[in-house]
N, C-alpha and C positions, 0 to 999 in steps of 0.2 A: 613524366615526372620532371620537375625543375631541378637543375643543378644547385647544389648548396654553395652560396657565395658568402665569404666572410669579407665584409667591407670595413677596412680601417677608416675610422672617422676622426678627423682632427677637431671638429666642432659642429654644433647643431646647425648653424646657418649654411655651412658647406654641405651638410648631409641631405637636406630636404630635396634639393634639385637632383642629386645623384640617385637617391632612392626612388624618386618618381620615375626616373629613366629606366631603372632595372627591376622594379618589383614585379612587373608582369613576366619577365624573362627568367628570373632567378628566385630561389628561396633565400632571402637576404637576412643575414645576422650582422648587426653592427658591432664593431670592436673599438672601443675608446681607449687607446693606449697612447699616451702623450707625456712621457717623462720629462720632456723638454720644457713644459709649461712652468713658468716661474713668475711671481711667487706663488705659494700654496693657495692663497685666496683666489688668484686668477684661475688656477686649475679647478678649484671647487666651483667657481662661477661657471666655467665652461661645461663642467660635468653636470651641474644642476640644470643648465639650459637644455642639454641633451636628454637628461632624465625626464624633464618636463614634456618635451615633444615626443619622446619615445613612448611615454605613458599615454599621451593624447592620441597618437597614431597607432599604438599597438605594435611598435617595432620591438623585436627581440634584440636586446643590447647587452653586451658584456663589458664590464668595467674591471680589468685585471689589476688595477692599482697604479699608483703614481710613479714610484721608483726614481724620483728626481736625483737623489744622490748618485745612483748608478750611472745616470745619464751624464752628470757633471764629471764623474770619474773617467768615463769613456772619452769625453771631449778633451779633458786635460791630458790624457795619455798622448794625444796628438799635439805636439808643441806648436804653438802659434794659432791653433784653431779658434782660440778665444777671440783673437783679433781679426778673424776672417769676416769679410762683409756679408751681409744678407745675400743669399744666392751663391755663396762660395763653397769651399770644401766642407766646412762645418755642416752645412745643410745636407750634403750628400751623406755624411756620416749619420746625421740625425734621421734621415729617411731610412737608412739601413737599419738602425736600431729599432725604429718603430715598426717597419715592415717585417723584420726578422721575427719579432715577437708575434706578429699577426700570422705569419706562415707557420710558426710552431703550433699556435693554437688551432689553425686550420687543419694541419696534419693530424693533431690529436683528436679533433672533432669530426674528421672525415669529410671536410669541405673540399670540393673539387676546384674551386675558383677563389682567388684573392684579388681584391682591388682596393683603391684608396681614393678618398675625397680630396687629397692634397692638391691634385692638379687643377682644381677649380680656382685656386687662388692666383690672382694676377701678380702676387709677390713671390711666387715660386716658379722655378724653372722646371717645366714638365719633363724635359729630357732627363734631368737628374733623377727625378722620382721614378720614371719608367725604367731607366737603366738599373737602378737598385732593384726594382720589382722583377724585372726580367731575369736578372742574375739569381735572385732568390728562388724564382720559379723553377729554374734549372736545378738548383741545389735540392729543393724539396719535391720536385716532380709534381708540382701543382700549377695549374694555369694562372697566369696573371693578366688581368685586363689593363693593358697599357693605353690609357685614355688621356685625352686633353679636354677637360670639361670647361675650359675657358672658351673654347670654340663655340661659335653660334651664340655668343653673349651669355654663356652659362653662369658666370659669376653674378652678373646683374639680375638675371632671372631668379637665381637662387636667393640672392639678397632680398629681392621683392617678396618672394615666397616666405622667407623667414620673417620679414617685417609683418606680413599679413597674419602670421601665426603667433606674433608677439614674442619672437625669439630675438634676444639682444645680440648684437654683433660686437666682437672685440676689435681693438684698433692696433694690434701688432701680432706677429707670428706666434709668440708665446714664450720663446726662450729669453733669458736674461740679456743675452747679447743683442738680440733684435730690439728688445725694449729699450736698451741703452742707446742704440742707433737711432730709434724713433725719437727718444728724448733729446738727443743732440740736434736732430733736424728741427725739432719744435723750438728749441732754444735759439737756434740760428734764425729761424723765421721771425721770432719775437724781437730780435735785435733790429731788424729792418722794417 
């Protein structure tokens, strides 16, 4: 009998590669919890893309809600985190918020293993994600798969898989701060 794996999913394009890797080994349920995604239409876009592919592939997927205000409040409690660059302290806090909710749900549903698709992104620091996951695994006494899906070209393979399935890819992490950082870089490039 396969172990029950609760897979935190940041978006549909990142999910397709990871699920293909694990569906033979684990009984996988997807958990789309991303209160960081801003604005609301962006959240709904990403959720819709995951719903579309989950339905097509028959993936069991849980959508616990957005909770964006709670995420903003948690970030604002840490003075200066709003100004942290992408890959900074704010990202570690964000990973903790998202993974903590995943572990709580995993515990309540009797899942033996938790993992996340977050490490497939070339814009994320895998060490930060895995440190948060390992710490929570100890707290909840649930196994965490500390992976680096960027290895062996996982991001590009997943991106091609998503494109072949008609899944649209977003162009920033999801939070208002990373969106603003992306917009600044775009404006700078346009100047030159």
